[in-house]
C-alpha positions in Angstrom: 2.4 -17.7 14.3 3.3 -21.0 15.9 6.0 -21.8 18.5 8.4 -23.9 16.8 10.9 -25.9 18.3 14.5 -23.8 17.3 16.3 -27.3 17.2 14.1 -29.0 15.0 14.3 -27.4 11.3 11.3 -26.9 9.7 9.5 -27.8 6.3 7.3 -25.7 5.2 4.3 -27.1 2.6 3.3 -23.7 0.1 -0.6 -23.3 -1.0 -0.9 -22.2 -4.4 -1.8 -18.5 -3.0 1.1 -17.8 -1.4 2.9 -18.3 -4.5 0.3 -16.2 -6.5 0.4 -13.3 -3.8 4.6 -13.4 -4.2 6.2 -15.1 -6.4 9.8 -14.4 -4.7 8.1 -16.5 -1.7 10.4 -19.9 -2.4 13.0 -17.9 -1.7 12.2 -16.0 1.7 12.5 -19.6 3.9 16.1 -18.2 4.6 17.6 -21.8 6.1 14.4 -23.7 5.9 13.1 -26.2 3.4 10.1 -25.9 0.8 8.0 -28.7 -0.1 5.7 -28.3 -3.3 2.5 -30.8 -3.6 1.5 -31.5 -7.2 -1.9 -30.2 -6.4 0.1 -26.5 -6.5 1.9 -27.3 -9.2 -1.6 -28.0 -11.1 -3.4 -25.0 -9.5 -0.4 -22.7 -11.0 -0.5 -24.4 -14.5 -4.0 -23.6 -14.2 -3.5 -20.2 -13.2 -0.7 -19.3 -15.9 -3.2 -17.4 -18.5 -4.2 -13.9 -18.9 -3.1 -10.5 -18.2 -4.0 -10.4 -14.7 -1.7 -9.7 -12.1 -2.3 -12.6 -10.5 -1.0 -14.3 -14.1 2.0 -12.9 -14.2 3.1 -13.6 -11.1 2.1 -17.5 -11.8 4.6 -17.4 -14.7 7.2 -15.3 -12.8 7.1 -18.5 -10.5 7.5 -20.7 -13.4 10.1 -19.3 -14.8 11.8 -19.0 -10.9 11.2 -23.0 -11.0 12.5 -23.6 -14.4 15.2 -21.5 -13.4 16.4 -23.5 -9.6 15.7 -27.3 -12.3 17.8 -26.3 -15.0 20.6 -28.9 -15.6 19.6 -31.1 -12.5 18.7 -34.6 -12.7 16.0 -36.7 -11.2 17.9 -38.2 -8.8 19.2 -34.1 -7.9 15.2 -33.3 -7.7 14.9 -36.0 -5.8 17.2 -35.3 -3.0 16.1 -31.4 -2.9 17.1 -28.4 -5.4 19.0 -26.3 -3.7 17.5 -22.4 -3.7 19.9 -19.7 -4.7 20.4 -16.2 -3.5 18.0 -14.2 -5.0 18.7 -10.7 -5.9 15.5 -8.1 -6.3 14.7 -4.5 -7.0 17.0 -4.3 -10.0 20.1 -6.2 -7.9 19.9 -3.8 -4.8 19.1 -6.2 -2.5 19.9 -10.1 -1.7 17.5 -12.5 -0.4 19.8 -14.8 0.9 18.2 -18.6 0.6 20.0 -21.8 2.2 17.2 -24.1 2.2 16.3 -26.6 -0.3 13.1 -27.0 -2.8 11.3 -30.2 -3.0 8.4 -31.9 -5.1 6.2 -34.5 -4.7 8.1 -36.7 -6.7 6.2 -40.0 -5.1 2.7 -40.8 -3.9 1.8 -40.4 -0.4 -0.6 -42.1 2.0 -3.4 -39.8 2.8 -4.7 -40.6 5.6 -7.3 -37.7 5.5 -11.3 -38.3 7.3 -14.1 -38.9 5.0 -15.5 -35.8 5.1 -12.3 -34.5 3.0 -11.9 -36.0 0.2 -8.2 -35.7 -1.5 -9.6 -34.7 -4.5 -10.0 -30.8 -3.2 -6.6 -29.3 -3.8 -6.9 -27.4 -0.3 -7.9 -31.2 1.6 -4.6 -32.7 -0.6 -2.6 -30.1 0.7 -3.6 -31.2 4.1 -3.1 -34.4 3.5 0.2 -33.9 2.3 1.7 -31.7 5.4 0.2 -34.9 7.7 2.1 -38.0 5.8 4.9 -35.6 5.3 5.2 -35.2 9.0 4.7 -38.8 9.8 7.6 -39.4 7.1 9.6 -36.7 8.7 9.2 -36.8 12.4 12.7 -35.3 12.9 11.3 -31.8 11.9 8.3 -29.2 11.9 6.4 -29.7 9.0 4.0 -26.7 8.7 1.5 -25.4 5.7 2.1 -21.8 4.7 -1.3 -20.4 3.2 -3.3 -16.8 2.7 -6.6 -19.1 2.6 -7.7 -18.4 6.5 -10.3 -21.5 5.7 -7.6 -24.2 4.9 -5.6 -23.1 8.1 -8.9 -23.1 10.4 -9.4 -26.9 8.9 -5.2 -27.6 9.7 -5.7 -26.5 12.9 -8.7 -28.6 13.6 -6.5 -31.4 12.2 -3.8 -31.0 14.4 -1.4 -29.4 11.6 0.4 -26.9 12.2 -1.0 -24.0 9.5 0.6 -20.1 9.6 -0.4 -17.1 7.3 2.7 -16.0 4.7 3.8 -13.1 7.2 7.4 -12.2 5.3 4.9 -9.3 2.9 3.8 -7.6 6.1 5.7 -4.1 6.6 4.5 -3.6 10.1 3.6 -6.2 13.4 0.3 -4.1 14.2 -0.9 -1.1 11.7 -1.0 0.7 15.3 2.7 1.6 14.6 2.1 2.9 11.0 3.7 6.2 10.7 0.6 8.8 10.9 2.7 11.8 9.6 2.5 14.3 12.2 3.6 14.7 16.1 2.1 16.3 19.4 5.1 18.3 20.7 5.1 18.5 24.7 3.6 21.5 26.7 7.5 22.3 27.7 8.8 22.0 24.4 8.9 25.5 24.0 10.6 26.6 26.9 12.8 23.9 26.7 14.3 25.2 23.8 13.8 28.7 24.0 17.5 29.3 23.6 18.5 26.9 21.2 16.0 28.3 18.4 16.7 30.2 15.3 14.0 32.0 13.6 14.3 33.6 9.9 12.1 34.7 7.5 12.3 34.1 3.6 10.1 34.7 0.7 6.9 35.4 3.4 7.5 32.2 5.2 9.0 31.9 8.8 11.7 29.2 8.9 12.8 27.9 12.7 16.2 25.8 13.3 16.0 24.0 16.3 18.2 21.6 18.1 18.4 19.0 20.6 17.3 15.2 21.5 13.8 15.9 20.7 14.5 16.1 16.5 15.8 12.7 16.4 12.4 10.8 15.7 11.2 13.6 13.3 10.6 12.7 9.9 11.3 15.4 6.5 7.8 16.4 5.7 6.6 15.7 9.2 3.2 18.1 10.9 4.1 19.2 14.2 1.8 20.4 16.7 2.0 22.1 20.0 0.2 20.8 22.8 -2.1 23.6 24.3 -1.7 25.7 21.6 -3.9 25.4 18.6 -2.0 28.3 16.7 1.3 26.5 16.1 1.6 24.3 13.3 4.6 23.8 11.0 6.0 21.0 8.8 9.7 19.4 9.1 11.3 20.8 6.0 15.2 19.8 6.6 17.0 17.5 9.0 20.9 18.3 8.8 21.9 15.5 11.1 20.2 13.5 14.0 19.9 16.3 16.6 19.1 19.5 14.1 16.2 20.3 11.9 14.5 23.0 10.0 10.9 23.2 10.5 8.7 26.0 8.2 5.2 27.4 9.9 2.4 25.7 7.7 -0.1 28.2 5.6 -3.3 28.5 7.0 -6.0 27.0 5.0 -9.0 27.7 7.4 -9.8 31.2 6.1 -12.2 31.9 3.0 -9.6 33.9 1.8 -6.8 32.0 1.5 -9.1 29.0 0.2 -8.1 26.1 -2.3 -10.6 26.1 -5.3 -13.4 27.3 -3.0 -12.7 24.7 -0.1 -11.0 25.7 3.5 -9.8 23.3 6.0 -12.0 22.5 8.5 -9.6 20.9 11.3 -5.7 20.3 11.7 -5.2 17.2 10.0 -7.1 19.0 7.1 -4.7 22.1 6.9 -1.2 19.6 7.0 -2.9 17.5 4.6 -3.2 20.8 1.6 -0.2 22.0 2.7 1.5 19.1 1.4 -0.9 18.7 -1.8 0.2 22.3 -2.6 3.8 22.3 -2.2 5.4 21.7 -5.5 8.6 20.1 -4.0 6.7 17.3 -2.8 6.3 14.8 -5.4 4.0 12.3 -3.7 1.6 12.1 -0.8 -0.6 9.8 1.1 -3.7 10.6 2.5 -5.2 8.1 4.8 -8.4 8.5 7.0 -11.9 6.8 7.2 -14.8 7.8 4.6 -16.1 11.7 4.8 -12.8 13.2 5.9 -12.0 14.7 2.6 -9.4 12.5 1.4 -11.2 12.9 -2.2 -12.3 16.4 -2.0 -9.1 18.0 -0.7 -6.7 15.9 -3.1 -9.2 17.2 -6.2 -9.3 21.1 -5.4 -6.0 21.2 -5.0 -5.0 19.7 -8.2 -7.7 22.2 -10.1 -5.5 24.8 -8.2 -2.4 24.1 -9.8 -3.2 22.8 -12.8 -5.8 26.0 -13.9 -4.3 28.5 -11.7 -1.3 28.0 -11.0 -0.3 25.5 -14.7 2.2 23.3 -12.6 0.6 20.6 -14.3 -1.3 19.8 -17.5 -4.1 17.9 -16.3 -5.3 15.8 -13.4 -5.6 11.8 -14.3 -8.0 10.3 -11.4 -7.1 6.6 -11.5 -8.7 3.5 -8.6 -8.3 -0.2 -8.6 -11.2 -2.0 -10.2 -12.5 -4.4 -7.4 -15.8 -5.8 -9.4 -18.9 -6.6 -7.1 -20.9 -7.9 -10.3 -19.6 -8.5 -13.2 -15.9 -7.3 -14.2 -14.8 -3.7 -15.7 -14.3 -5.6 -19.0 -18.3 -6.1 -19.6 -19.0 -2.5 -19.3 -19.7 -0.6 -22.7 -17.7 2.0 -24.5 -14.1 3.4 -23.9 -11.5 3.1 -21.1 -12.9 6.0 -19.8 -16.3 5.3 -20.2 -15.6 2.0 -18.8 -14.2 3.7 -15.3 -17.3 6.5 -15.0 -18.7 3.8 -13.1 -16.0 3.6 -10.9 -15.9 7.4 -10.6 -18.9 8.1 -8.1 -16.4 9.8 -5.9 -14.8 12.2 -8.8 -18.3 13.3 -10.0 -20.0 13.4 -6.3 -16.8 16.0 -4.9 -17.0 18.3 -8.7 -20.6 18.6 -7.5 -19.1 20.2 -4.3 -16.7 22.4 -6.1 -19.3 23.6 -8.7 -21.8 25.3 -6.1 -22.1 28.5 -5.9 -20.4 29.8 -3.7 -17.0 29.1 -5.8 -18.5 31.5 -8.2 -19.8 31.7 -11.8 -16.4 31.4 -13.3 -15.4 28.9 -10.9 -18.3 26.1 -11.8 -18.0 27.1 -15.3 -14.3 26.0 -15.4 -14.8 23.3 -13.3 -17.5 21.6 -15.9 -14.8 22.6 -18.7 -12.1 20.3 -17.0 -14.6 17.9 -17.0 -14.4 17.5 -20.5 -10.9 18.7 -20.8 -8.7 18.7 -17.9 -9.5 15.7 -16.2 -8.5 12.4 -17.5 -9.9 8.8 -16.1 -7.9 6.0 -16.6 -7.6 2.6 -15.7 -4.7 0.7 -13.7 -5.0 -1.7 -15.9 -3.2 0.3 -18.7 -0.6 2.0 -16.6 2.1 -0.6 -17.7 4.8 0.8 -20.0 3.6 4.6 -19.7 4.9 7.8 -18.6 3.2 10.3 -17.1 5.0 14.0 -17.6 3.7 16.8 -15.8 0.6 15.2 -14.4 -1.2 15.7 -11.4 -2.7 12.0 -10.4 -4.6 11.0 -7.8 -4.8 7.2 -6.6 -8.5 6.5 -5.0 -8.6 3.2 -3.0 -5.1 2.8 -2.9 -5.5 0.5 0.1 -6.5 -2.6 -2.3 -3.3 -2.3 -4.4 -0.6 -4.9 -4.0 3.2 -2.9 -3.3 4.1 -4.5 -6.7 0.9 -2.7 -8.3 2.2 0.2 -6.4 5.7 0.3 -7.3 4.6 -0.3 -11.3 2.4 2.8 -10.9 4.7 5.0 -9.1 7.3 4.1 -11.4 5.3 5.8 -14.1 5.9 9.3 -12.6 7.7 11.2 -15.3 9.3 14.9 -14.6 7.1 17.4 -12.8 4.5 14.6 -11.9 2.7 14.8 -8.3 0.7 11.4 -7.3 -1.4 11.6 -4.6 -3.0 7.9 -2.8 -5.7 8.1 -1.2 -7.4 5.2 1.2 -8.8 4.0 4.5 -6.7 0.9 5.0 -10.0 -0.8 7.5 -11.5 -1.2 3.9 -9.8 -3.5 1.8 -11.5 -5.4 -1.0 -8.5 -7.2 -2.7 -8.4 -11.2 -1.7 -5.8 -12.0 0.4 -4.5 -8.2 1.5 -4.8 -6.9 4.9 -3.8 -4.1 6.9 -0.4 -5.0 7.4 0.3 -6.2 3.6 -1.7 -3.7 1.8 0.5 -1.2 -1.0 -0.6 1.7 0.9 1.0 0.8 4.3 3.7 -0.3 2.1 4.2 3.1 0.5 3.6 5.1 3.7 6.2 3.5 5.8 8.9 3.5 2.8 8.9 7.0 2.1 8.2 8.4 5.3 11.9 9.5 5.5 11.8 10.5 1.7 12.4 14.7 1.7 10.4 14.9 -1.2 7.2 12.9 0.2 4.4 13.4 2.6 2.1 11.7 4.7 -1.2 12.9 6.8 -3.6 10.5 8.7 -7.3 12.3 8.4 -8.8 11.9 11.9 -11.8 13.7 11.7 -15.1 12.7 9.7 -16.6 16.3 7.8 -19.0 14.9 5.9 -22.4 15.4 8.0 -23.6 15.0 11.3 -25.4 11.5 10.4 -22.4 10.0 8.6 -20.1 10.9 12.1 -22.9 9.3 14.4 -22.8 6.4 12.1 -19.2 5.8 12.5 -19.2 5.7 15.6 -22.2 3.7 16.9 -22.5 0.8 14.2 
């Protein structure tokens, strides 16, 4: 971010991609003014057609602008339209905006180098900001853009430019909630007299009081330094100084497997505890390739659909970020179109149908391919309601916060949603580790009693994959 002079008001020149990314961005600059070049309006007009998320955002921006301009005459538009407060999330959150919105209503003298023709929209925005700074010398004119190359060109020309950071969940991805905490060596001795324990339906619970529990979250995974046998999860927090924890089930033993799968490390064991817990409606698993996210989620889903009959079927979906042709050009039905994107599903089903799963397990899993596993596209999620479904959302790091909300609000009663992803492998343009929808839901759901999260650390794919991750 650029260091601003607090005594000088700012005039923000918005790039088109900011509005396409967040239609409510015009309300998020508080007391500062916003300027929209004519090139931005032209690009918005070109991007309004279609059923994509970007096209919907563009149409929403147009409706916002139309509402702000409603009843205003030319003189009022030239003087800048007041940006009225905006209510989002169904009226639950008010966005205060005291600035004004300016449009390019008169030609500007664009003094750009010959190598940057003004006919290019990005260069037109650069020239506009440069001209505005000459006109408004009492202000700091700043370009706001999600386009890194535009910001680079602005820096070369000496024009202040910033990324749009209002959608950032965290300042640094290292601050993201990991879902677990390691207790210090002396924790047991310090709390020995203040701990109350009991058993209920074969489960062991502890009530712990003290200042240490203030930073714990519901469903957070706890381990004790120097004691590999202690693994527990926070179940309730009656107050900021009191917590009820439960010893985690041990899924490492072949006798206590989940559809033939056993946990290979502590994080995987915590993940299986969350995935097999019917009280947790929403579970997120983060981790690099090979940490077992898809395999654990699928094994838990098969166990609860077939063995325990908690859910009717598994729905597997993921965002389709094409490398070559778009999914619409692939032949067949929705499920057939999605099949090429579901290589992870097929690979993990192959593992689950190996001989060690037993003859019945292999036959049942193969039958599930036809009858109990549905492959759906996110493009057709809007308007649907899923009842008693086990939904696995793979590659969730490529979704925006708005897309995540669209999917999660589809969940009906007795439905569980499992989101998997690796925020270091984002393929969607303009999304980063701190703005990904997966980062957004991990942070927002961490204090919900029916949600759970764990970050898987150790890769279990192969020694070749582990060595490659470390050295390459």
